LOKOL-747875 format. One record per residue (C-alpha): residue in three letters; x, y, z. Coordinates in steps of 0.25 Angstrom, whole numbers, padded with zeros to 4 digits, always signed. Last residue first. Example, Ala and Ser with C-alpha at 12.3 -4.5 7.8 and 13.67 -1.06 7.14 Angstrom:
SER+0055-0004+0029/ALA+0049-0018+0031/
// end
This chain:
UNK-0048+0072-0221/UNK-0041+0060-0227/UNK-0030+0069-0235/UNK-0027+0075-0222/UNK-0023+0062-0215/UNK-0015+0059-0228/UNK-0007+0071-0228/UNK-0005+0070-0212/UNK+0000+0056-0213/UNK+0009+0059-0224/UNK+0016+0069-0216/UNK+0016+0060-0204/UNK+0022+0050-0211/UNK+0032+0060-0216/UNK+0037+0063-0202/UNK+0037+0047-0197/UNK+0047+0045-0208/UNK+0056+0056-0202/UNK+0056+0049-0189/UNK+0059+0036-0196/UNK+0070+0042-0203/UNK+0077+0045-0189/UNK+0075+0032-0185/UNK+0080+0026-0198/UNK+0092+0035-0197/UNK+0094+0029-0183/UNK+0095+0015-0186/UNK+0105+0015-0197/UNK+0114+0024-0188/UNK+0111+0014-0177/UNK+0115+0002-0186/UNK+0110-0009-0178/UNK+0116-0022-0171/UNK+0122-0015-0158/UNK+0110-0006-0157/UNK+0100-0019-0156/UNK+0110-0026-0145/UNK+0108-0014-0136/UNK+0094-0012-0137/UNK+0093-0026-0133/UNK+0101-0024-0121/UNK+0094-0013-0118/UNK+0080-0020-0120/UNK+0085-0032-0112/UNK+0089-0023-0100/UNK+0076-0015-0099/UNK+0068-0027-0100/UNK+0076-0032-0087/UNK+0083-0046-0091/UNK+0077-0058-0084/UNK+0065-0059-0095/UNK+0077-0063-0105/UNK+0078-0076-0098/UNK+0091-0081-0090/UNK+0098-0094-0088/UNK+0109-0099-0078/UNK+0116-0112-0080/UNK+0129-0107-0086/UNK+0131-0099-0099/UNK+0140-0107-0109/UNK+0139-0121-0103/UNK+0124-0119-0098/UNK+0120-0115-0112/UNK+0124-0127-0120/UNK+0120-0137-0108/UNK+0106-0131-0108/UNK+0102-0130-0124/UNK+0093-0141-0125/UNK+0085-0136-0113/UNK+0082-0146-0101/UNK+0093-0140-0091/UNK+0085-0126-0091/UNK+0096-0116-0088/UNK+0094-0109-0074/UNK+0087-0098-0069/UNK+0089-0087-0059/UNK+0101-0081-0062/UNK+0099-0067-0060/UNK+0102-0057-0071/UNK+0115-0048-0068/UNK+0111-0040-0080/UNK+0126-0040-0084/UNK+0127-0056-0081/UNK+0114-0059-0089/UNK+0119-0050-0101/UNK+0132-0058-0102/UNK+0125-0071-0101/UNK+0116-0066-0114/UNK+0101-0063-0114/UNK+0100-0056-0124/UNK+0105-0049-0136/UNK+0111-0062-0142/UNK+0115-0056-0156/UNK+0112-0066-0168/UNK+0120-0059-0182/UNK+0114-0068-0193/UNK+0121-0068-0208/UNK+0117-0082-0213/UNK+0101-0081-0214/UNK+0098-0094-0220/UNK+0083-0095-0212/UNK+0085-0108-0206/UNK+0099-0109-0204/UNK+0103-0093-0200/UNK+0090-0090-0194/UNK+0088-0102-0187/UNK+0103-0102-0180/UNK+0099-0089-0176/UNK+0087-0093-0168/UNK+0093-0106-0163/UNK+0103-0098-0157/UNK+0096-0086-0150/UNK+0086-0099-0144/UNK+0097-0106-0141/UNK+0102-0097-0131/UNK+0089-0095-0125/UNK+0086-0110-0124/UNK+0098-0109-0114/UNK+0097-0099-0107/UNK+0099-0083-0108/UNK+0086-0081-0114/UNK+0084-0074-0129/UNK+0087-0061-0135/UNK+0092-0062-0149/UNK+0096-0049-0159/UNK+0096-0056-0173/UNK+0105-0048-0183/UNK+0103-0053-0196/UNK+0113-0048-0208/UNK+0112-0045-0222/UNK+0099-0037-0223/UNK+0090-0038-0233/UNK+0079-0035-0224/UNK+0069-0046-0229/UNK+0078-0056-0225/UNK+0080-0053-0211/UNK+0064-0051-0210/UNK+0062-0065-0218/UNK+0071-0070-0207/UNK+0064-0064-0195/UNK+0050-0070-0202/UNK+0058-0084-0202/UNK+0063-0083-0188/UNK+0049-0080-0183/UNK+0043-0091-0191/UNK+0052-0101-0186/UNK+0049-0101-0170/UNK+0058-0095-0162/UNK+0065-0102-0150/UNK+0060-0096-0138/UNK+0048-0086-0139/UNK+0055-0082-0152/UNK+0052-0066-0152/UNK+0055-0060-0164/UNK+0058-0045-0165/UNK+0060-0037-0177/UNK+0070-0024-0175/UNK+0064-0010-0177/UNK+0074-0003-0168/UNK+0066+0003-0158/UNK+0056-0008-0159/UNK+0067-0019-0155/UNK+0069-0011-0141/UNK+0054-0009-0140/UNK+0053-0025-0143/UNK+0062-0032-0134/UNK+0056-0029-0120/UNK+0040-0032-0125/UNK+0044-0044-0133/UNK+0054-0051-0124/UNK+0043-0058-0115/UNK+0039-0065-0129/UNK+0053-0074-0129/UNK+0065-0076-0136/UNK+0069-0062-0143/UNK+0073-0061-0158/UNK+0078-0047-0162/UNK+0080-0045-0177/UNK+0090-0037-0184/UNK+0092-0036-0200/UNK+0108-0030-0201/UNK+0112-0018-0209/UNK+0100-0009-0203/UNK+0093+0001-0213/UNK+0080-0004-0213/UNK+0081-0007-0197/UNK+0074+0004-0193/UNK+0062+0001-0201/UNK+0055+0014-0198/UNK+0042+0014-0190/UNK+0029+0021-0194/UNK+0017+0019-0182/UNK+0006+0029-0187/UNK+0003+0032-0202/UNK-0011+0030-0199/UNK-0013+0025-0184/UNK-0023+0035-0180/UNK-0031+0033-0192/UNK-0030+0017-0191/UNK-0036+0017-0176/UNK-0048+0028-0179/UNK-0052+0020-0192/UNK-0050+0006-0184/UNK-0060+0013-0172/UNK-0069+0018-0182/UNK-0072+0005-0191/UNK-0077-0004-0180/UNK-0075-0012-0168/UNK-0062-0013-0172/UNK-0051-0026-0174/UNK-0036-0029-0172/UNK-0038-0043-0168/UNK-0033-0049-0155/UNK-0024-0062-0153/UNK-0018-0065-0139/UNK-0005-0072-0136/UNK-0001-0079-0125/UNK+0014-0080-0124/UNK+0015-0066-0125/UNK+0009-0064-0111/UNK+0008-0051-0107/UNK+0009-0043-0094/UNK+0009-0028-0092/UNK-0005-0024-0101/UNK-0013-0031-0091/UNK-0008-0021-0080/UNK-0005-0026-0066/UNK-0012-0024-0054/UNK-0025-0025-0060/UNK-0030-0037-0052/UNK-0030-0046-0065/UNK-0016-0042-0068/UNK-0011-0045-0053/UNK-0018-0060-0055/UNK-0011-0063-0066/UNK+0002-0058-0062/UNK+0001-0065-0050/UNK+0000-0080-0057/UNK+0011-0076-0065/UNK+0019-0072-0055/UNK+0017-0084-0047/UNK+0019-0093-0057/UNK+0032-0086-0060/UNK+0036-0088-0045/UNK+0032-0103-0046/UNK+0040-0106-0059/UNK+0053-0100-0055/UNK+0061-0088-0056/UNK+0059-0083-0040/UNK+0050-0075-0034/UNK+0052-0075-0018/UNK+0042-0084-0011/UNK+0051-0088+0000/UNK+0047-0076+0009/UNK+0031-0082+0008/UNK+0022-0070+0014/UNK+0024-0059+0002/UNK+0021-0070-0008/UNK+0029-0070-0022/UNK+0039-0062-0015/UNK+0047-0053-0024/UNK+0060-0057-0032/UNK+0068-0044-0037/UNK+0073-0048-0050/UNK+0066-0060-0051/UNK+0053-0051-0052/UNK+0058-0046-0065/UNK+0060-0060-0072/UNK+0045-0063-0068/UNK+0039-0051-0074/UNK+0046-0054-0086/UNK+0040-0069-0086/UNK+0025-0064-0084/UNK+0029-0056-0096/UNK+0028-0040-0097/UNK+0018-0033-0105/UNK+0025-0024-0105/UNK+0040-0020-0106/UNK+0040-0004-0101/UNK+0031-0008-0088/UNK+0043-0016-0083/UNK+0044-0009-0069/UNK+0029-0009-0070/UNK+0027-0026-0071/UNK+0039-0028-0061/UNK+0032-0019-0050/UNK+0020-0026-0052/UNK+0027-0040-0050/UNK+0033-0036-0038/UNK+0020-0029-0034/UNK+0013-0043-0035/UNK+0025-0050-0028/UNK+0023-0042-0016/UNK+0008-0042-0017/UNK+0007-0057-0018/UNK+0006-0058-0002/UNK-0005-0049-0001/UNK-0013-0057-0010/UNK-0016-0056-0024/UNK-0030-0065-0026/UNK-0030-0078-0030/UNK-0037-0081-0044/UNK-0051-0087-0047/UNK-0055-0091-0061/UNK-0070-0098-0059/UNK-0074-0110-0064/UNK-0080-0116-0078/UNK-0083-0105-0089/UNK-0094-0112-0097/UNK-0090-0111-0112/UNK-0101-0103-0118/UNK-0112-0110-0128/UNK-0111-0106-0142/UNK-0121-0097-0148/UNK-0116-0084-0143/UNK-0127-0073-0143/UNK-0127-0058-0144/UNK-0139-0049-0139/UNK-0131-0044-0126/UNK-0118-0042-0136/UNK-0128-0033-0146/UNK-0133-0025-0134/UNK-0119-0023-0130/UNK-0115-0019-0143/UNK-0126-0010-0146/UNK-0126-0003-0133/UNK-0111+0000-0133/UNK-0111+0006-0147/UNK-0122+0016-0143/UNK-0116+0019-0130/UNK-0102+0021-0136/UNK-0105+0029-0149/UNK-0105+0044-0144/UNK-0093+0040-0136/UNK-0084+0036-0146/UNK-0081+0021-0149/UNK-0068+0017-0143/UNK-0074+0010-0132/UNK-0081+0001-0140/UNK-0075-0012-0136/UNK-0075-0007-0122/UNK-0091-0007-0120/UNK-0091-0021-0128/UNK-0080-0025-0118/UNK-0088-0022-0106/UNK-0101-0027-0111/UNK-0094-0041-0111/UNK-0089-0040-0098/UNK-0075-0037-0094/UNK-0063-0042-0087/UNK-0053-0030-0089/UNK-0041-0032-0099/UNK-0044-0021-0107/UNK-0048-0011-0097/UNK-0035-0002-0099/UNK-0037-0004-0114/UNK-0050+0002-0114/UNK-0047+0014-0104/UNK-0036+0016-0112/UNK-0043+0017-0124/UNK-0056+0026-0118/UNK-0044+0035-0111/UNK-0038+0037-0125/UNK-0050+0042-0132/UNK-0051+0052-0122/UNK-0062+0056-0113/UNK-0056+0051-0100/UNK-0043+0057-0102/UNK-0029+0052-0106/UNK-0018+0063-0108/UNK-0012+0058-0098/UNK-0014+0044-0092/UNK-0013+0045-0078/UNK-0007+0034-0070/UNK-0013+0031-0057/UNK-0011+0029-0042/UNK-0023+0030-0034/UNK-0026+0039-0021/UNK-0038+0038-0014/UNK-0039+0024-0010/UNK-0051+0018-0002/UNK-0050+0003-0006/UNK-0063+0005-0012/UNK-0059+0016-0021/UNK-0046+0008-0024/UNK-0054-0003-0029/UNK-0063+0005-0038/UNK-0050+0013-0044/UNK-0042-0001-0045/UNK-0054-0006-0052/UNK-0054+0006-0061/UNK-0039+0006-0065/UNK-0037+0008-0079/UNK-0042+0021-0086/UNK-0047+0028-0075/UNK-0052+0042-0076/UNK-0042+0054-0069/UNK-0042+0065-0080/UNK-0029+0061-0086/UNK-0033+0046-0088/UNK-0030+0036-0076/UNK-0023+0023-0075/UNK-0025+0017-0061/UNK-0011+0013-0054/UNK-0008-0002-0053/UNK-0003-0007-0038/UNK-0014+0001-0032/UNK-0013-0001-0017/UNK-0009-0012-0010/UNK-0019-0015+0003/UNK-0030-0007-0002/UNK-0027-0010-0016/UNK-0029-0025-0012/UNK-0043-0022-0006/UNK-0048-0014-0018/UNK-0043-0023-0027/UNK-0053-0035-0020/UNK-0064-0025-0018/UNK-0063-0023-0035/UNK-0062-0038-0036/UNK-0075-0040-0027/UNK-0083-0030-0035/UNK-0091-0022-0025/UNK-0083-0009-0029/UNK-0089-0011-0043/UNK-0083-0007-0054/UNK-0091-0003-0066/UNK-0091-0013-0078/UNK-0083-0008-0089/UNK-0087+0000-0102/UNK-0096+0011-0098/UNK-0089+0012-0084/UNK-0077+0014-0091/UNK-0083+0025-0100/UNK-0089+0033-0087/UNK-0073+0036-0083/UNK-0068+0033-0070/UNK-0062+0043-0063/UNK-0051+0045-0053/UNK-0049+0059-0044/UNK-0056+0054-0031/UNK-0045+0042-0033/UNK-0034+0053-0031/UNK-0024+0051-0040/UNK-0009+0045-0037/UNK+0001+0046-0049/UNK+0007+0038-0059/
// end
């Protein structure tokens, strides 16, 4: 990141052709300018190498109103205004803007070559204007009004932004992961209320979720930083025409080869995670070893267990090793036990080697996790857990991501044949060289 003179920053004409021009008379811009005047720019602009804005057009306009002369910016090296990468980034960074129909239409053909842009824009927009829908539209009742982020909320907001930026390697984050990170150094929810210390309770969590919503709408926090895996969205892999499809397929031709590192391992290994919030943490580690990951979302349903059993049986291995990550609480203990019992008794797998990777009482003590929750008396497994471990419970989200990754990696290394793993990795490099040779032969034959 670097400071750039506001006089050096430029707006691409393409941005104006695709999106609505930003007006200084817009109340939202004026409000953002007031906020920037007080607190500066919390989220730096993103510029191309030749100082054209990729992300941050609203912040740039508001900064001009606020009278700033230098702006914090990230520079995308190797990206210039006239490059294809600039167009792609412009679209990606503006994907979540509130847009009109014509803006969406313009954006949808952003990949078309410059010589065709105006013609296709005019044809598509004209067709959209002449189209009609027979069904009566639903009346939108009321107005969505959100409270402004006041000065009293800024210390809380800055604490949230600090957590989000510190954990950027693990994006997208869940609201709950941010919640636990805040408990390590609890801020005030309201700067003028000394007793409003952030706690592990419903009121604090709701205050966090509500402020995260407003912060993203105001662009203080990037949209891609937060995800809600419990509300899936389905999109279809479609193309506006043949050309972009061919371009994509040719670019990806014979790319992405991975050798199966597990092929020569003596045992079949699988990773089991209790909840969706673990995926962005577990997956990078599992990927390095090509180990399958199953996220159970609590007590896993039958289908994922069946699919795991089929992978094991198809592997031809004698032993099934299960690396399990679940909360240190009454249900977390039982989730681990229940999964293993089912694999043994429902799917007739006798030779199972289960490993409780996390979260254990010993890890809680080693990491000095603060006791902030008590076991739920309503759990069917309450008495058994409390007798063995006591009343304090801990969720996996309370473990810093880097620590959890280290714990998982150590567990994997304790059950794999390192020599066999290294041989597969070396062979993969030789395989890739051979693939490139064959790719050149095929591409030459096609020209």
